[in-house]
C-alpha positions as CSV (number, residue, x, y, z in Angstrom):
1,M,100.2,87.6,136.8
2,E,102.4,86.8,139.8
3,F,106.2,87.4,139.8
4,S,106.6,83.9,140.4
5,R,104.6,82.8,137.6
6,F,106.6,85.0,135.2
7,L,109.8,83.4,136.6
8,D,108.3,80.1,136.1
9,C,107.6,81.0,132.4
10,L,111.0,82.4,131.9
11,A,112.5,79.3,132.8
12,T,110.3,77.4,130.6
13,D,110.9,79.1,127.6
14,V,114.7,79.4,128.2
15,A,114.8,76.0,128.4
16,R,112.7,75.2,125.4
17,L,115.3,78.1,123.5
18,R,118.2,76.1,125.0
19,A,116.8,72.7,123.8
20,V,116.1,73.8,120.0
21,A,118.8,76.0,119.4
22,P,121.5,73.5,119.0
23,A,119.4,71.8,116.2
24,D,121.0,74.2,113.4
25,L,122.6,77.4,114.8
26,A,123.7,78.3,111.5
27,A,119.8,78.5,110.2
28,D,118.3,82.0,109.2
29,V,115.6,83.1,111.6
30,P,112.7,84.0,109.3
31,T,111.1,86.5,111.8
32,C,114.5,88.1,112.5
33,P,116.0,89.0,109.0
34,G,119.8,88.9,109.0
35,W,120.1,86.8,112.0
36,T,120.9,82.9,112.5
37,V,119.9,81.2,115.3
38,A,123.7,81.7,116.8
39,D,123.0,85.3,116.5
40,L,119.6,85.2,118.2
41,T,120.7,83.0,121.2
42,R,123.8,85.2,121.6
43,H,121.4,88.3,121.5
44,V,119.2,86.7,124.1
45,G,122.1,86.1,126.4
46,Q,123.5,89.6,126.0
47,V,120.1,91.0,127.1
48,F,120.0,88.9,130.0
49,L,123.6,90.1,131.3
50,H,123.1,93.6,130.3
51,K,119.7,93.7,132.4
52,T,121.7,91.8,135.3
53,I,124.7,94.4,135.2
54,G,121.9,97.3,135.0
55,M,120.3,96.1,138.4
56,R,123.7,95.6,140.1
57,Q,125.0,99.0,139.1
58,G,121.7,100.8,139.4
59,A,122.2,102.2,135.8
60,E,122.5,100.6,132.2
61,P,126.3,99.9,131.2
62,D,127.8,102.9,129.3
63,E,129.1,100.7,126.5
64,W,127.5,97.5,125.1
65,P,128.0,94.8,124.3
66,P,131.7,94.5,125.5
67,K,134.1,93.0,123.1
68,D,134.9,90.1,125.1
69,L,131.3,88.7,124.4
70,E,132.0,88.5,120.9
71,N,134.2,85.2,121.6
72,E,131.9,83.6,123.8
73,E,130.2,80.4,122.3
74,P,126.3,81.6,121.9
75,L,125.1,78.8,124.1
76,A,127.5,79.2,126.6
77,L,126.6,82.8,126.7
78,L,123.0,82.2,127.5
79,D,123.5,79.9,130.2
80,R,125.8,82.0,132.1
81,A,123.8,85.0,131.4
82,Y,120.4,83.2,132.6
83,A,122.1,82.0,135.7
84,D,123.3,85.3,136.6
85,L,119.9,87.1,135.8
86,V,117.8,84.5,138.0
87,A,120.4,84.9,140.8
88,E,120.0,88.7,140.7
89,F,116.2,88.6,140.7
90,A,116.3,86.0,143.6
91,S,118.6,88.4,145.7
92,R,116.1,91.3,145.1
93,S,112.3,92.1,145.7
94,P,110.0,92.9,142.6
95,Q,109.4,96.0,144.4
96,D,113.0,97.1,144.7
97,P,113.9,100.3,142.8
98,T,116.1,99.9,139.8
99,G,116.2,101.8,136.4
100,T,114.1,100.9,133.3
101,W,113.3,102.4,129.9
102,Y,109.7,102.8,130.9
103,R,109.4,105.4,133.3
104,P,106.1,104.6,135.0
105,D,107.9,101.6,136.4
106,Q,111.1,101.6,138.0
107,T,111.2,98.4,139.7
108,V,112.9,95.2,139.3
109,G,109.4,93.6,138.7
110,F,109.2,95.6,135.5
111,W,112.5,93.6,134.3
112,I,110.9,90.1,135.7
113,R,108.0,90.6,133.4
114,R,109.8,91.8,130.4
115,M,112.5,89.0,130.4
116,A,109.8,86.4,130.7
117,Q,108.2,88.1,127.6
118,E,111.5,88.3,125.7
119,A,112.1,84.7,126.3
120,V,108.8,83.5,125.0
121,I,109.0,85.7,121.8
122,H,112.7,84.3,121.0
123,R,112.2,80.9,121.7
124,I,109.3,81.1,119.1
125,D,112.0,82.6,116.8
126,A,114.4,79.8,117.3
127,E,111.9,77.3,116.7
128,L,110.8,79.1,113.4
129,G,114.5,79.1,112.7
130,T,115.2,75.5,113.3
131,G,112.0,74.1,112.0
132,R,110.8,72.8,115.2
133,P,107.2,72.7,116.0
134,V,106.1,76.0,118.0
135,A,105.4,74.7,121.7
136,P,102.3,76.1,123.1
137,V,102.2,79.6,124.9
138,P,100.3,79.6,128.0
139,A,97.3,81.6,128.0
140,D,97.9,84.0,130.9
141,L,101.6,84.7,129.4
142,A,100.2,85.3,126.0
143,V,97.5,87.8,127.4
144,D,100.0,89.6,129.5
145,G,102.2,89.8,126.5
146,I,99.7,91.5,124.1
147,D,99.1,94.0,126.9
148,E,102.7,94.6,127.5
149,L,103.3,95.2,123.7
150,L,100.2,97.6,123.2
151,R,100.9,99.8,126.3
152,V,104.2,99.4,127.4
153,F,105.9,99.4,123.7
154,V,103.8,101.2,121.4
155,E,101.5,103.7,123.8
156,Y,104.4,104.7,125.8
157,S,106.9,104.9,122.9
158,V,104.3,107.2,120.9
159,A,103.9,109.3,123.8
160,A,107.5,109.7,124.7
161,W,109.3,109.5,121.6
162,G,106.7,110.7,119.2
163,D,109.3,112.0,116.4
164,Y,109.9,108.3,115.7
165,F,106.2,107.7,114.7
166,V,105.7,110.9,112.4
167,D,106.2,109.0,109.2
168,V,103.5,106.2,110.6
169,L,100.9,108.5,112.1
170,A,101.2,112.2,110.8
171,G,98.7,111.2,108.1
172,S,96.5,108.9,109.9
173,P,92.8,109.5,109.3
174,G,92.2,108.0,112.9
175,W,91.3,104.4,113.1
176,T,89.8,102.6,116.0
177,F,91.0,98.7,116.5
178,D,89.4,96.1,118.7
179,I,91.9,93.3,119.8
180,R,90.0,90.5,121.4
181,T,91.0,87.2,122.9
182,D,89.6,84.8,125.6
183,G,88.6,86.9,128.6
184,A,90.6,90.1,127.4
185,G,90.0,93.2,125.0
186,W,91.9,96.2,123.9
187,R,90.4,99.3,122.1
188,V,93.3,101.2,120.1
189,R,92.7,104.7,119.0
190,T,95.1,106.0,116.2
191,G,95.7,109.6,115.1
192,P,98.3,112.0,114.4
193,G,100.7,111.8,117.4
194,L,98.3,109.5,119.0
195,F,98.3,105.8,119.8
196,D,95.7,105.3,122.9
197,V,94.9,102.3,124.6
198,I,92.0,101.2,127.0
199,G,90.7,97.5,128.1
200,G,93.3,94.8,128.9
201,P,93.3,91.5,130.7
202,A,89.8,90.4,132.2
203,E,88.3,93.3,129.9
204,A,86.0,93.5,127.2
205,T,85.4,95.9,124.2
206,D,82.2,96.8,123.1
207,G,80.9,99.1,120.2
208,D,82.0,99.2,116.6
209,A,85.6,99.6,115.6
210,D,87.4,99.9,111.9
211,V,89.4,96.8,112.8
212,T,88.5,93.9,114.8
213,V,91.5,91.5,115.4
214,S,90.4,88.2,117.0
215,G,91.9,84.8,118.1
216,T,93.5,82.6,120.7
217,P,95.6,84.1,123.4
218,A,98.8,82.7,121.7
219,D,97.8,83.4,118.3
220,V,97.0,86.8,118.8
221,L,100.2,87.4,120.5
222,R,102.1,86.0,117.6
223,W,100.0,88.0,115.4
224,V,100.9,91.1,117.1
225,W,104.6,90.4,117.4
226,N,104.9,89.4,113.8
227,R,105.8,85.9,114.8
228,E,103.7,83.6,112.5
229,T,105.1,80.9,110.8
230,P,106.1,81.6,107.1
231,G,103.5,80.4,104.8
232,A,101.4,79.1,107.8
233,P,99.7,82.2,109.4
234,V,98.1,81.7,112.7
235,D,94.4,81.6,112.9
236,V,93.5,85.2,113.7
237,T,90.6,86.8,112.3
238,V,91.2,90.3,110.8
239,Q,88.3,92.4,109.7
240,G,88.5,95.9,108.4
241,P,90.7,98.1,105.8
242,A,94.1,96.7,104.8
243,D,95.3,100.5,105.1
244,A,94.2,100.6,108.9
245,V,95.8,97.2,109.8
246,A,99.1,98.3,107.8
247,E,99.3,101.4,110.2
248,L,98.9,99.4,113.3
249,K,101.4,96.9,112.2
250,H,103.7,99.7,111.2
251,C,103.5,101.3,114.8
252,I,104.4,98.0,116.6
253,A,107.0,97.6,114.1
254,T,108.6,101.1,114.8
255,A,108.0,100.7,119.0
256,T,109.6,97.4,119.0
257,Q,112.7,97.6,116.5
């Protein structure tokens, strides 16, 4: 995806979050246990502000979040933080260097992509919390989101911070997973200390796998991110052993917590 496209998607999803959150700020968010819609809104605002300050300072803030943010109304914080974030992006090139937690990509472009994906997942959370319909997720954004989750979150995390995955993978017998959606496919291999991903957007998987996951891009995105509507699972076909699927989901949950 072009960075301009990420920014357009970011704008759309922040607007959607801003539109649905006021409907019931006190509502619980089923996909974020322990959070209300107000907590979710505050979290998104704090994330936006955190990345803005990190780009300005060249490094992440030492203490976060500042205590004065606790008293700022969540929607006002979201509005202010989003305005600051897009202004910061506009003042820089995606290729400009900046610190990130993902060592292979130390550029502003990493945060443009990450914030677009952050926004789409959390506006779905807000929709689920307020009982509003989940708006469509564009196919290109969904495919990129699946790729980011598998590669940037899980594959990288297992390689860089393997100790967090010992309980998940140490006893793994070794599984293969094919995750397929329109025009994209990923082959994932797991095992002790291993989470390997090949394929991606505009690629296809072939051959047998222990588990096959398939559906539309938006449905697969929601499935891998555990953003299904309670009591109304998305239309994703999952074929394979339940313990293998549980291992995949456990790896994802560990990498994204």
